[in-house]
gemmi code that builds the backbone of each chain (N, CA, C; Angstrom):
import gemmi

chains = {
    "A": [
        ("MET", (-4.512, 8.491, -22.262), (-3.712, 7.934, -21.165), (-3.186, 6.560, -21.541)),
        ("LYS", (-1.891, 6.429, -21.541), (-1.313, 5.140, -21.878), (-0.523, 4.623, -20.680)),
        ("THR", (-0.920, 3.479, -20.184), (-0.260, 2.936, -19.006), (0.324, 1.565, -19.327)),
        ("THR", (1.547, 1.359, -18.930), (2.185, 0.065, -19.141), (2.650, -0.500, -17.813)),
        ("GLU", (2.863, -1.788, -17.792), (3.316, -2.434, -16.557), (4.407, -3.439, -16.886)),
        ("THR", (5.505, -3.331, -16.196), (6.599, -4.282, -16.388), (7.082, -4.740, -15.023)),
        ("THR", (7.966, -5.677, -15.015), (8.565, -6.106, -13.754), (10.004, -5.642, -13.707)),
        ("ALA", (10.309, -4.856, -12.690), (11.652, -4.297, -12.571), (12.638, -5.376, -12.161)),
        ("PRO", (13.918, -5.208, -12.480), (14.918, -6.161, -12.039), (14.940, -6.208, -10.514)),
        ("ALA", (15.307, -7.341, -9.954), (15.357, -7.466, -8.511), (16.280, -6.414, -7.929)),
        ("VAL", (15.800, -5.749, -6.862), (16.568, -4.670, -6.249), (17.856, -5.188, -5.640)),
        ("THR", (17.756, -6.305, -4.968), (18.917, -6.789, -4.231), (19.737, -7.813, -5.017)),
        ("GLY", (19.191, -8.326, -6.078), (19.977, -9.218, -6.919), (19.929, -10.676, -6.537)),
        ("PHE", (19.468, -10.984, -5.315), (19.498, -12.383, -4.906), (18.137, -13.058, -5.018)),
        ("ILE", (17.154, -12.326, -5.488), (15.820, -12.893, -5.646), (15.408, -12.710, -7.101)),
        ("PRO", (14.914, -13.752, -7.756), (14.658, -13.680, -9.197), (13.453, -12.844, -9.607)),
        ("THR", (12.672, -12.356, -8.655), (11.530, -11.519, -9.014), (11.756, -10.114, -8.487)),
        ("GLY", (10.901, -9.204, -8.891), (11.060, -7.831, -8.417), (9.733, -7.127, -8.300)),
        ("LEU", (9.782, -5.900, -7.856), (8.571, -5.102, -7.740), (8.121, -4.632, -9.118)),
        ("LYS", (6.820, -4.485, -9.276), (6.295, -4.040, -10.563), (6.614, -2.565, -10.793)),
        ("THR", (6.975, -2.263, -12.026), (7.192, -0.871, -12.412), (6.072, -0.447, -13.356)),
        ("HIS", (5.527, 0.718, -13.109), (4.424, 1.225, -13.927), (4.856, 2.502, -14.632)),
        ("ALA", (4.320, 2.710, -15.813), (4.609, 3.933, -16.558), (3.316, 4.520, -17.094)),
        ("THR", (3.268, 5.840, -17.172), (2.082, 6.497, -17.710), (2.457, 7.870, -18.250)),
        ("ILE", (1.540, 8.489, -18.938), (1.744, 9.854, -19.423), (0.611, 10.719, -18.881)),
        ("ILE", (0.968, 11.749, -18.140), (-0.027, 12.663, -17.576), (0.291, 14.077, -18.064)),
        ("ASP", (-0.636, 14.699, -18.721), (-0.437, 16.044, -19.278), (0.819, 16.119, -20.139)),
        ("GLY", (1.093, 15.058, -20.864), (2.251, 15.073, -21.755), (3.569, 14.727, -21.100)),
        ("VAL", (3.553, 14.491, -19.788), (4.786, 14.147, -19.070), (4.805, 12.644, -18.813)),
        ("THR", (5.946, 12.021, -19.085), (6.062, 10.583, -18.860), (6.514, 10.324, -17.427)),
        ("TYR", (5.796, 9.450, -16.741), (6.135, 9.096, -15.364), (6.368, 7.591, -15.246)),
        ("GLU", (7.269, 7.249, -14.361), (7.543, 5.841, -14.081), (7.666, 5.683, -12.573)),
        ("THR", (6.969, 4.710, -12.044), (7.045, 4.492, -10.594), (7.083, 3.008, -10.293)),
        ("THR", (7.677, 2.654, -9.192), (7.775, 1.262, -8.768), (6.850, 1.029, -7.585)),
        ("THR", (6.143, -0.078, -7.607), (5.233, -0.411, -6.509), (5.974, -0.391, -5.179)),
        ("PHE", (5.352, 0.165, -4.150), (5.974, 0.199, -2.829), (6.151, -1.209, -2.283)),
        ("THR", (7.205, -1.395, -1.521), (7.345, -2.686, -0.840), (6.237, -2.804, 0.206)),
        ("ALA", (5.966, -4.021, 0.636), (4.881, -4.261, 1.593), (5.088, -3.455, 2.872)),
        ("THR", (6.311, -3.463, 3.386), (6.578, -2.753, 4.640), (6.361, -1.252, 4.470)),
        ("ARG", (6.886, -0.722, 3.387), (6.732, 0.717, 3.131), (5.261, 1.072, 2.948)),
        ("ALA", (4.528, 0.228, 2.247), (3.103, 0.477, 2.034), (2.357, 0.518, 3.363)),
        ("LEU", (2.681, -0.401, 4.252), (1.982, -0.455, 5.534), (2.319, 0.744, 6.411)),
        ("VAL", (3.547, 1.247, 6.280), (3.937, 2.426, 7.057), (3.237, 3.678, 6.514)),
        ("MET", (3.114, 3.751, 5.190), (2.550, 4.958, 4.579), (1.027, 5.024, 4.631)),
        ("LEU", (0.380, 3.870, 4.590), (-1.080, 3.850, 4.470), (-1.827, 4.663, 5.529)),
        ("PRO", (-1.523, 4.474, 6.810), (-2.271, 5.249, 7.818), (-2.101, 6.746, 7.627)),
        ("LYS", (-0.902, 7.172, 7.235), (-0.652, 8.606, 7.041), (-1.475, 9.137, 5.871)),
        ("ILE", (-1.525, 8.342, 4.795), (-2.270, 8.761, 3.607), (-3.770, 8.808, 3.902)),
        ("VAL", (-4.244, 7.784, 4.592), (-5.674, 7.731, 4.918), (-6.055, 8.903, 5.816)),
        ("ASN", (-5.184, 9.226, 6.793), (-5.461, 10.364, 7.670), (-5.481, 11.669, 6.898)),
        ("LEU", (-4.569, 11.788, 5.953), (-4.450, 13.036, 5.191), (-5.648, 13.251, 4.262)),
        ("LEU", (-6.039, 12.188, 3.582), (-7.072, 12.328, 2.553), (-8.482, 12.336, 3.108)),
        ("GLY", (-8.699, 11.599, 4.178), (-10.062, 11.453, 4.657), (-10.830, 10.519, 3.733)),
        ("GLU", (-12.064, 10.236, 4.072), (-12.848, 9.243, 3.338), (-13.131, 9.669, 1.897)),
        ("ASP", (-13.546, 10.918, 1.723), (-13.893, 11.389, 0.374), (-12.654, 11.457, -0.512)),
        ("GLY", (-11.567, 11.947, 0.065), (-10.328, 12.056, -0.708), (-9.819, 10.702, -1.134)),
        ("LEU", (-9.948, 9.733, -0.251), (-9.493, 8.380, -0.567), (-10.318, 7.791, -1.714)),
        ("THR", (-11.615, 8.051, -1.679), (-12.488, 7.592, -2.767), (-12.020, 8.166, -4.092)),
        ("LEU", (-11.680, 9.435, -4.071), (-11.235, 10.110, -5.284), (-9.904, 9.540, -5.764)),
        ("PHE", (-8.993, 9.293, -4.815), (-7.677, 8.770, -5.180), (-7.780, 7.362, -5.761)),
        ("LEU", (-8.803, 6.638, -5.358), (-8.950, 5.273, -5.858), (-9.891, 5.204, -7.056)),
        ("ALA", (-10.238, 6.374, -7.608), (-11.128, 6.400, -8.783), (-10.569, 5.489, -9.867)),
        ("SER", (-11.465, 4.963, -10.652), (-11.096, 3.862, -11.542), (-10.002, 4.178, -12.551)),
        ("ASN", (-9.915, 5.407, -13.009), (-8.844, 5.709, -13.942), (-8.465, 7.189, -13.864)),
        ("ASP", (-7.326, 7.504, -14.461), (-6.799, 8.856, -14.360), (-7.736, 9.895, -14.947)),
        ("ASP", (-8.397, 9.545, -16.043), (-9.258, 10.513, -16.699), (-10.437, 10.897, -15.801)),
        ("ASP", (-11.038, 9.880, -15.164), (-12.140, 10.155, -14.245), (-11.677, 11.039, -13.096)),
        ("ALA", (-10.542, 10.607, -12.490), (-10.034, 11.301, -11.320), (-9.633, 12.734, -11.659)),
        ("LYS", (-8.923, 12.870, -12.763), (-8.445, 14.194, -13.156), (-9.623, 15.108, -13.504)),
        ("GLY", (-10.634, 14.517, -14.151), (-11.811, 15.295, -14.499), (-12.488, 15.853, -13.258)),
        ("LEU", (-12.537, 15.026, -12.212), (-13.155, 15.473, -10.969), (-12.345, 16.575, -10.306)),
        ("VAL", (-11.015, 16.359, -10.271), (-10.162, 17.336, -9.600), (-10.197, 18.684, -10.327)),
        ("GLU", (-10.364, 18.638, -11.632), (-10.366, 19.880, -12.395), (-11.626, 20.702, -12.167)),
        ("GLU", (-12.631, 20.089, -11.548), (-13.805, 20.870, -11.187), (-13.417, 21.705, -9.971)),
        ("ALA", (-13.587, 23.004, -10.107), (-13.106, 23.936, -9.075), (-13.632, 23.595, -7.683)),
        ("GLN", (-14.905, 23.243, -7.617), (-15.495, 22.972, -6.307), (-14.875, 21.741, -5.658)),
        ("VAL", (-14.639, 20.716, -6.502), (-14.051, 19.482, -5.974), (-12.616, 19.735, -5.526)),
        ("GLU", (-11.864, 20.467, -6.339), (-10.478, 20.756, -5.993), (-10.409, 21.559, -4.693)),
        ("ALA", (-11.283, 22.551, -4.594), (-11.283, 23.394, -3.393), (-11.636, 22.560, -2.162)),
        ("ALA", (-12.633, 21.707, -2.302), (-13.054, 20.888, -1.168), (-11.949, 19.921, -0.761)),
        ("LEU", (-11.299, 19.315, -1.779), (-10.243, 18.350, -1.494), (-9.052, 19.034, -0.828)),
        ("MET", (-8.630, 20.175, -1.392), (-7.483, 20.878, -0.827), (-7.781, 21.361, 0.583)),
        ("SER", (-9.016, 21.821, 0.780), (-9.411, 22.302, 2.102), (-9.327, 21.167, 3.128)),
        ("LYS", (-9.835, 20.008, 2.724), (-9.833, 18.859, 3.631), (-8.403, 18.382, 3.897)),
        ("VAL", (-7.608, 18.352, 2.828), (-6.229, 17.894, 2.980), (-5.466, 18.827, 3.916)),
        ("MET", (-5.637, 20.131, 3.729), (-4.922, 21.088, 4.582), (-5.385, 20.959, 6.031)),
        ("GLU", (-6.676, 20.761, 6.192), (-7.226, 20.612, 7.541), (-6.622, 19.384, 8.226)),
        ("ASN", (-6.543, 18.294, 7.471), (-5.988, 17.058, 8.026), (-4.476, 17.144, 8.204)),
        ("ALA", (-3.831, 17.957, 7.358), (-2.366, 18.014, 7.378), (-1.831, 18.776, 8.574)),
        ("VAL", (-2.602, 19.738, 9.053), (-2.131, 20.552, 10.172), (-2.200, 19.740, 11.459)),
        ("GLY", (-1.050, 19.575, 12.060), (-0.975, 18.769, 13.270), (-1.411, 19.533, 14.502)),
        ("GLU", (-1.292, 18.890, 15.652), (-1.719, 19.517, 16.900), (-0.889, 20.748, 17.226)),
        ("GLU", (0.333, 20.785, 16.727), (1.207, 21.922, 17.017), (1.109, 23.001, 15.935)),
        ("GLY", (0.157, 22.860, 15.053), (-0.052, 23.904, 14.061), (0.829, 23.800, 12.835)),
        ("ASP", (1.674, 22.769, 12.762), (2.514, 22.617, 11.574), (1.711, 21.893, 10.487)),
        ("ALA", (2.306, 21.718, 9.336), (1.600, 21.023, 8.244), (2.426, 19.822, 7.800)),
        ("ASP", (3.005, 19.130, 8.788), (3.875, 18.000, 8.466), (3.148, 16.887, 7.729)),
        ("GLY", (1.815, 16.852, 7.865), (1.047, 15.819, 7.193), (1.224, 15.843, 5.691)),
        ("LEU", (1.519, 17.032, 5.160), (1.694, 17.150, 3.709), (2.952, 16.446, 3.218)),
        ("LEU", (3.891, 16.204, 4.142), (5.144, 15.554, 3.739), (4.884, 14.163, 3.171)),
        ("VAL", (3.758, 13.565, 3.543), (3.454, 12.232, 3.039), (3.233, 12.275, 1.523)),
        ("VAL", (2.710, 13.389, 1.012), (2.526, 13.525, -0.443), (3.892, 13.556, -1.128)),
        ("LYS", (4.814, 14.289, -0.515), (6.174, 14.366, -1.051), (6.820, 12.981, -1.021)),
        ("ASP", (6.563, 12.273, 0.063), (7.095, 10.918, 0.214), (6.473, 9.972, -0.814)),
        ("LEU", (5.168, 10.200, -1.079), (4.429, 9.340, -1.999), (4.983, 9.427, -3.424)),
        ("VAL", (5.215, 10.642, -3.895), (5.620, 10.814, -5.298), (7.120, 11.033, -5.461)),
        ("GLY", (7.837, 11.154, -4.347), (9.264, 11.480, -4.412), (10.096, 10.494, -5.215)),
        ("GLY", (9.738, 9.221, -5.150), (10.527, 8.210, -5.850), (10.121, 8.014, -7.303)),
        ("THR", (9.109, 8.761, -7.744), (8.625, 8.639, -9.117), (9.547, 9.390, -10.076)),
        ("ILE", (9.764, 8.790, -11.237), (10.658, 9.394, -12.228), (9.841, 10.178, -13.258)),
        ("SER", (10.271, 11.387, -13.531), (9.626, 12.235, -14.546), (10.644, 12.569, -15.628)),
        ("ASN", (10.157, 12.755, -16.843), (11.078, 13.142, -17.920), (11.083, 14.650, -18.143)),
        ("ARG", (10.480, 15.387, -17.165), (10.418, 16.846, -17.327), (10.992, 17.571, -16.110)),
        ("ILE", (12.040, 17.004, -15.539), (12.701, 17.686, -14.429), (13.619, 18.754, -15.022)),
        ("LYS", (13.413, 19.983, -14.596), (14.194, 21.069, -15.178), (15.446, 21.335, -14.347)),
        ("ILE", (16.563, 21.190, -14.991), (17.840, 21.509, -14.351), (18.540, 22.519, -15.255)),
        ("GLY", (18.657, 23.735, -14.746), (19.197, 24.805, -15.587), (18.206, 25.086, -16.703)),
        ("ASP", (18.681, 25.056, -17.930), (17.794, 25.301, -19.071), (17.325, 24.000, -19.712)),
        ("ASN", (17.727, 22.878, -19.122), (17.432, 21.595, -19.754), (16.407, 20.783, -18.970)),
        ("PHE", (15.697, 19.925, -19.684), (14.793, 18.978, -19.045), (15.461, 17.603, -19.038)),
        ("VAL", (15.481, 16.970, -17.877), (16.122, 15.662, -17.773), (15.141, 14.662, -17.170)),
        ("THR", (15.484, 13.396, -17.270), (14.682, 12.338, -16.650), (15.309, 12.005, -15.299)),
        ("ALA", (14.552, 12.226, -14.240), (15.093, 12.008, -12.898), (13.968, 11.802, -11.899)),
        ("LYS", (14.346, 11.399, -10.675), (13.337, 11.249, -9.623), (12.865, 12.634, -9.181)),
        ("ILE", (11.589, 12.732, -8.854), (11.006, 14.014, -8.489), (11.535, 14.508, -7.148)),
        ("GLY", (11.815, 13.565, -6.237), (12.170, 13.865, -4.850), (12.784, 15.217, -4.546)),
        ("ALA", (14.027, 15.420, -4.944), (14.755, 16.640, -4.589), (14.216, 17.868, -5.307)),
        ("HIS", (13.427, 17.665, -6.345), (12.920, 18.789, -7.150), (11.442, 19.054, -6.880)),
        ("PHE", (10.892, 18.377, -5.880), (9.449, 18.391, -5.629), (8.853, 19.806, -5.599)),
        ("ASP", (9.426, 20.681, -4.784), (8.834, 22.009, -4.588), (8.765, 22.807, -5.886)),
        ("GLU", (9.886, 22.852, -6.610), (9.916, 23.622, -7.854), (9.065, 22.948, -8.925)),
        ("TYR", (9.107, 21.630, -8.934), (8.437, 20.874, -9.990), (6.922, 21.097, -9.991)),
        ("PHE", (6.334, 21.082, -8.794), (4.874, 21.201, -8.719), (4.410, 22.619, -8.367)),
        ("ALA", (5.336, 23.573, -8.273), (4.962, 24.939, -7.903), (3.904, 25.480, -8.864)),
        ("GLY", (2.806, 25.935, -8.298), (1.755, 26.534, -9.109), (0.951, 25.543, -9.923)),
        ("ASN", (1.120, 24.277, -9.667), (0.399, 23.276, -10.459), (-0.122, 22.151, -9.564)),
        ("LEU", (-0.974, 22.538, -8.639), (-1.487, 21.566, -7.672), (-2.375, 20.507, -8.326)),
        ("THR", (-3.064, 20.911, -9.390), (-3.919, 19.929, -10.073), (-3.077, 18.803, -10.642)),
        ("HIS", (-1.932, 19.170, -11.202), (-1.038, 18.145, -11.747), (-0.472, 17.280, -10.619)),
        ("LEU", (-0.150, 17.918, -9.492), (0.345, 17.162, -8.328), (-0.702, 16.146, -7.891)),
        ("MET", (-1.949, 16.577, -7.868), (-3.018, 15.660, -7.464), (-3.121, 14.480, -8.437)),
        ("ALA", (-3.041, 14.792, -9.731), (-3.171, 13.737, -10.739), (-2.021, 12.722, -10.613)),
        ("VAL", (-0.809, 13.222, -10.413), (0.352, 12.334, -10.281), (0.243, 11.523, -8.983)),
        ("SER", (-0.155, 12.194, -7.902), (-0.295, 11.508, -6.604), (-1.314, 10.382, -6.686)),
        ("MET", (-2.434, 10.665, -7.349), (-3.479, 9.643, -7.480), (-2.970, 8.427, -8.233)),
        ("TRP", (-2.252, 8.684, -9.293), (-1.758, 7.566, -10.110), (-0.739, 6.733, -9.308)),
        ("VAL", (0.183, 7.417, -8.631), (1.195, 6.698, -7.838), (0.515, 5.876, -6.743)),
        ("PHE", (-0.490, 6.490, -6.114), (-1.217, 5.803, -5.049), (-1.892, 4.538, -5.583)),
        ("ARG", (-2.547, 4.677, -6.743), (-3.242, 3.521, -7.298), (-2.270, 2.423, -7.730)),
        ("CYS", (-1.059, 2.802, -8.131), (-0.077, 1.802, -8.540), (0.262, 0.837, -7.395)),
        ("SER", (0.257, 1.362, -6.168), (0.614, 0.506, -5.031), (-0.601, -0.042, -4.290)),
        ("PHE", (-1.708, 0.678, -4.348), (-2.843, 0.270, -3.514), (-4.124, -0.025, -4.273)),
        ("GLY", (-4.145, 0.222, -5.549), (-5.362, -0.016, -6.315), (-5.024, -0.579, -7.677)),
        ("GLU", (-5.695, -0.064, -8.676), (-5.413, -0.475, -10.055), (-4.964, 0.757, -10.819)),
        ("PRO", (-3.711, 0.762, -11.321), (-3.191, 1.965, -11.987), (-3.951, 2.301, -13.273)),
    ],
    "B": [
        ("MET", (-14.119, 5.608, 9.137), (-13.611, 5.170, 7.829), (-14.248, 3.839, 7.464)),
        ("GLY", (-14.966, 3.832, 6.381), (-15.596, 2.579, 5.971), (-14.581, 1.592, 5.456)),
        ("VAL", (-14.738, 0.368, 5.847), (-13.801, -0.663, 5.414), (-13.782, -0.789, 3.893)),
        ("SER", (-14.957, -0.563, 3.282), (-15.051, -0.740, 1.840), (-14.161, 0.236, 1.082)),
        ("LEU", (-13.756, 1.306, 1.739), (-12.917, 2.288, 1.064), (-11.433, 1.953, 1.180)),
        ("PHE", (-11.133, 0.935, 1.931), (-9.716, 0.631, 2.116), (-9.125, 0.149, 0.804)),
        ("PHE", (-8.082, -0.585, 0.808), (-7.348, -0.840, -0.410), (-8.141, -1.716, -1.378)),
        ("ARG", (-8.184, -1.266, -2.585), (-8.972, -1.998, -3.576), (-8.462, -3.416, -3.758)),
        ("ARG", (-7.138, -3.577, -3.700), (-6.597, -4.920, -3.929), (-7.054, -5.893, -2.854)),
        ("ALA", (-7.230, -5.360, -1.647), (-7.727, -6.224, -0.573), (-9.208, -6.485, -0.793)),
        ("LEU", (-9.865, -5.474, -1.329), (-11.311, -5.557, -1.500), (-11.713, -6.579, -2.559)),
        ("VAL", (-10.942, -6.644, -3.638), (-11.339, -7.519, -4.743), (-10.910, -8.967, -4.537)),
        ("ARG", (-10.134, -9.219, -3.486), (-9.739, -10.605, -3.240), (-10.946, -11.406, -2.781)),
        ("ARG", (-11.025, -12.646, -3.244), (-12.127, -13.501, -2.823), (-11.905, -13.923, -1.374)),
        ("PRO", (-12.891, -13.753, -0.519), (-12.715, -14.067, 0.901), (-12.548, -15.565, 1.132)),
        ("LEU", (-11.760, -15.889, 2.145), (-11.573, -17.297, 2.497), (-12.762, -17.779, 3.307)),
        ("ALA", (-12.931, -19.075, 3.341), (-13.990, -19.649, 4.167), (-13.679, -19.370, 5.631)),
        ("LYS", (-14.728, -19.215, 6.434), (-14.542, -18.928, 7.854), (-14.108, -20.184, 8.593)),
        ("TRP", (-13.183, -20.006, 9.514), (-12.802, -21.115, 10.375), (-12.376, -20.524, 11.696)),
        ("SER", (-12.393, -21.317, 12.736), (-12.018, -20.790, 14.047), (-10.856, -21.576, 14.604)),
        ("ILE", (-10.058, -20.913, 15.393), (-8.910, -21.574, 16.009), (-8.993, -21.373, 17.511)),
        ("SER", (-8.634, -22.382, 18.259), (-8.805, -22.306, 19.705), (-7.471, -22.314, 20.446)),
        ("GLU", (-6.371, -22.191, 19.699), (-5.055, -22.296, 20.352), (-4.895, -21.309, 21.500)),
        ("ARG", (-5.070, -20.006, 21.169), (-4.886, -19.004, 22.201), (-6.156, -18.790, 23.002)),
        ("ALA", (-7.292, -19.096, 22.346), (-8.561, -18.897, 23.025), (-8.855, -20.030, 24.000)),
        ("GLY", (-8.032, -21.081, 23.946), (-8.301, -22.252, 24.773), (-7.944, -22.070, 26.234)),
        ("GLY", (-7.333, -20.945, 26.590), (-6.955, -20.724, 27.973), (-6.841, -19.255, 28.271)),
        ("PRO", (-6.497, -18.917, 29.495), (-6.446, -17.497, 29.891), (-5.180, -16.782, 29.442)),
        ("HIS", (-4.177, -17.530, 28.988), (-2.892, -16.903, 28.637), (-2.825, -16.576, 27.154)),
        ("ASN", (-2.573, -15.304, 26.851), (-2.556, -14.868, 25.461), (-1.201, -14.355, 24.986)),
        ("GLY", (-0.248, -14.202, 25.879), (1.031, -13.642, 25.461), (0.888, -12.160, 25.153)),
        ("ILE", (1.783, -11.647, 24.339), (1.734, -10.223, 24.029), (1.582, -10.008, 22.522)),
        ("ASP", (1.251, -8.779, 22.142), (1.133, -8.420, 20.731), (2.258, -7.468, 20.351)),
        ("THR", (2.491, -7.328, 19.055), (3.543, -6.424, 18.589), (3.137, -4.972, 18.873)),
        ("GLU", (4.140, -4.144, 19.101), (3.886, -2.728, 19.333), (4.448, -1.871, 18.206)),
        ("ASN", (5.539, -2.322, 17.614), (6.226, -1.514, 16.609), (6.203, -2.120, 15.219)),
        ("VAL", (5.887, -3.394, 15.144), (5.844, -4.082, 13.859), (4.387, -4.247, 13.442)),
        ("PRO", (4.024, -3.818, 12.224), (2.646, -4.044, 11.782), (2.294, -5.529, 11.893)),
        ("TRP", (1.081, -5.803, 12.361), (0.730, -7.196, 12.635), (0.785, -8.053, 11.371)),
        ("GLN", (0.506, -7.426, 10.214), (0.555, -8.194, 8.959), (1.975, -8.704, 8.694)),
        ("ILE", (2.964, -7.873, 9.022), (4.356, -8.261, 8.824), (4.702, -9.404, 9.774)),
        ("PHE", (4.246, -9.272, 11.021), (4.521, -10.324, 12.004), (3.921, -11.657, 11.564)),
        ("VAL", (2.659, -11.623, 11.153), (1.991, -12.868, 10.743), (2.676, -13.473, 9.520)),
        ("ALA", (3.058, -12.612, 8.583), (3.700, -13.105, 7.354), (5.048, -13.753, 7.638)),
        ("CYS", (5.744, -13.258, 8.658), (7.102, -13.743, 8.938), (7.141, -14.835, 9.997)),
        ("SER", (6.044, -15.024, 10.716), (6.064, -15.971, 11.829), (5.364, -17.272, 11.459)),
        ("ASP", (5.974, -18.382, 11.837), (5.316, -19.670, 11.622), (4.717, -20.187, 12.926)),
        ("GLY", (4.644, -19.321, 13.916), (4.087, -19.707, 15.203), (5.153, -20.079, 16.209)),
        ("GLU", (6.335, -20.392, 15.717), (7.425, -20.781, 16.621), (8.662, -19.916, 16.410)),
        ("SER", (8.907, -19.529, 15.168), (10.086, -18.716, 14.894), (9.769, -17.646, 13.864)),
        ("VAL", (10.704, -16.711, 13.701), (10.514, -15.632, 12.734), (11.425, -15.872, 11.532)),
        ("ASN", (10.846, -15.795, 10.352), (11.603, -16.018, 9.128), (12.232, -14.696, 8.687)),
        ("ALA", (13.524, -14.560, 8.953), (14.214, -13.301, 8.661), (14.289, -13.025, 7.161)),
        ("THR", (14.328, -14.069, 6.357), (14.404, -13.878, 4.907), (13.124, -13.215, 4.390)),
        ("THR", (11.987, -13.730, 4.849), (10.711, -13.119, 4.457), (10.651, -11.673, 4.936)),
        ("TYR", (11.126, -11.441, 6.163), (11.123, -10.087, 6.725), (11.918, -9.139, 5.817)),
        ("MET", (13.050, -9.611, 5.361), (13.908, -8.799, 4.502), (13.240, -8.568, 3.148)),
        ("GLN", (12.633, -9.624, 2.619), (11.997, -9.512, 1.308), (10.796, -8.562, 1.333)),
        ("LEU", (10.099, -8.517, 2.460), (8.954, -7.606, 2.565), (9.399, -6.150, 2.529)),
        ("GLN", (10.679, -5.936, 2.787), (11.209, -4.567, 2.743), (11.930, -4.262, 1.440)),
        ("THR", (12.022, -5.272, 0.573), (12.805, -5.056, -0.646), (12.050, -5.415, -1.928)),
        ("VAL", (11.498, -6.592, -2.012), (10.934, -7.025, -3.300), (9.480, -7.496, -3.278)),
        ("ILE", (8.887, -7.578, -2.092), (7.485, -8.023, -2.037), (6.593, -6.809, -1.805)),
        ("ASP", (5.583, -6.626, -2.655), (4.697, -5.471, -2.496), (3.469, -5.840, -1.666)),
        ("PHE", (2.562, -4.890, -1.574), (1.381, -5.060, -0.733), (0.541, -6.251, -1.179)),
        ("GLU", (0.430, -6.426, -2.482), (-0.349, -7.546, -3.012), (0.316, -8.876, -2.637)),
        ("GLY", (1.651, -8.907, -2.730), (2.385, -10.118, -2.353), (2.202, -10.445, -0.888)),
        ("LEU", (2.158, -9.407, -0.058), (1.947, -9.609, 1.375), (0.600, -10.270, 1.623)),
        ("GLN", (-0.406, -9.823, 0.878), (-1.733, -10.417, 1.058), (-1.755, -11.877, 0.617)),
        ("ASP", (-0.984, -12.198, -0.412), (-0.870, -13.600, -0.819), (-0.271, -14.437, 0.304)),
        ("ILE", (0.792, -13.901, 0.912), (1.460, -14.635, 1.999), (0.498, -14.837, 3.172)),
        ("LEU", (-0.233, -13.769, 3.516), (-1.178, -13.874, 4.631), (-2.260, -14.904, 4.347)),
        ("GLU", (-2.722, -14.956, 3.084), (-3.745, -15.941, 2.724), (-3.191, -17.353, 2.868)),
        ("MET", (-1.950, -17.555, 2.417), (-1.364, -18.896, 2.527), (-1.178, -19.308, 3.984)),
        ("HIS", (-0.791, -18.337, 4.832), (-0.669, -18.622, 6.265), (-2.014, -19.035, 6.848)),
        ("GLU", (-3.041, -18.290, 6.441), (-4.389, -18.562, 6.962), (-4.825, -19.984, 6.600)),
        ("VAL", (-4.616, -20.335, 5.343), (-5.018, -21.669, 4.877), (-4.213, -22.748, 5.604)),
        ("HIS", (-2.902, -22.526, 5.704), (-2.048, -23.521, 6.364), (-2.455, -23.713, 7.824)),
        ("ASN", (-2.738, -22.583, 8.501), (-3.155, -22.674, 9.909), (-4.469, -23.435, 10.046)),
        ("SER", (-5.383, -23.230, 9.073), (-6.669, -23.940, 9.147), (-6.457, -25.436, 8.980)),
        ("TRP", (-5.493, -25.817, 8.136), (-5.203, -27.242, 7.946), (-4.637, -27.857, 9.221)),
        ("LYS", (-3.703, -27.124, 9.841), (-3.104, -27.638, 11.080), (-4.174, -27.803, 12.149)),
        ("HIS", (-5.079, -26.813, 12.213), (-6.147, -26.866, 13.208), (-7.093, -28.027, 12.901)),
        ("ALA", (-7.368, -28.223, 11.615), (-8.247, -29.327, 11.220), (-7.624, -30.673, 11.605)),
        ("GLU", (-6.302, -30.787, 11.460), (-5.622, -32.033, 11.836), (-5.796, -32.314, 13.322)),
        ("VAL", (-5.674, -31.260, 14.143), (-5.841, -31.420, 15.589), (-7.257, -31.885, 15.904)),
        ("LEU", (-8.231, -31.222, 15.293), (-9.639, -31.586, 15.538), (-9.924, -33.015, 15.084)),
        ("ASN", (-9.366, -33.390, 13.916), (-9.571, -34.749, 13.414), (-8.947, -35.788, 14.344)),
        ("ALA", (-7.760, -35.455, 14.882), (-7.090, -36.373, 15.812), (-7.922, -36.550, 17.075)),
        ("GLU", (-8.483, -35.432, 17.564), (-9.330, -35.502, 18.758), (-10.563, -36.361, 18.480)),
        ("LEU", (-11.109, -36.196, 17.280), (-12.299, -36.948, 16.894), (-11.984, -38.443, 16.822)),
        ("ARG", (-10.825, -38.764, 16.208), (-10.437, -40.190, 16.108), (-10.233, -40.792, 17.497)),
        ("ALA", (-9.637, -39.983, 18.403), (-9.389, -40.471, 19.762), (-10.704, -40.788, 20.468)),
        ("LYS", (-11.675, -39.901, 20.273), (-12.979, -40.105, 20.905), (-13.649, -41.363, 20.366)),
        ("ILE", (-13.540, -41.551, 19.041), (-14.173, -42.715, 18.406), (-13.523, -44.009, 18.891)),
        ("SER", (-12.182, -43.986, 18.972), (-11.480, -45.205, 19.388), (-11.740, -45.538, 20.854)),
        ("GLN", (-12.029, -44.473, 21.666), (-12.322, -44.713, 23.083), (-13.731, -45.284, 23.254)),
        ("GLY", (-14.466, -45.199, 22.186), (-15.727, -45.877, 22.252), (-16.945, -45.091, 22.349)),
    ],
}
model = gemmi.Model(1)
for chain_id, residues in chains.items():
    chain = gemmi.Chain(chain_id)
    for i, (resn, *xyz) in enumerate(residues, 1):
        res = gemmi.Residue()
        res.name, res.seqid = resn, gemmi.SeqId(i, " ")
        for name, pos in zip(("N", "CA", "C"), xyz):
            atom = gemmi.Atom()
            atom.name, atom.element = name, gemmi.Element(name[0])
            atom.pos, atom.b_iso = gemmi.Position(*pos), 0.0
            res.add_atom(atom)
        chain.add_residue(res)
    model.add_chain(chain)
structure = gemmi.Structure()
structure.add_model(model)
structure.setup_entities()
């Protein structure tokens, strides 16, 4: 696991500093994400905490990707985590809108393995989320954990 | 939800010394609290008299969660100094009165 940290150019151009940009490689795929702004972080946090529950949050804040990924790859842990997440995601009306927060969490992250037609390109995951993670929930968990730690813990 | 599980960046920050403020606690009137704005954003943008729109904008564009905590810490320290000045002035007044 190789993780780097840089400072992105100012988004608006009128302030000389910017949000930190982080890069890593997970399962051979290069990812780049920018730390959430304070306001966005505060809006997302309650939703994430509700979705993950106490145990899930502990796992997401695990000290490094290898530890976290190792845990998720254990069938029992993955099953327990997914079960809890689904339970928390289902709202009072029976929908699973809670899961949208995961899409929101990783949507702005850039991957170099977005498949468009027969080619792989470097792009934001957002619009390709469903196809990108189809059948690969373990990878989704690993990417989500890393993105989460970039804004709320130590990447 | 245990507090210790909350954000690691908040957890690893060294806690400030405890201090108390009596501005709002000094009487029965407390005003109102925010309903739609996270209180951290309000505290970061407010100097007690006005709202700093520039900070508000920056919190939505270039300041991250860690930066917000820095701002809140600086507000806390500044408020403690202002409160200390008031207490010191009261103390000097008492001493001069004899």
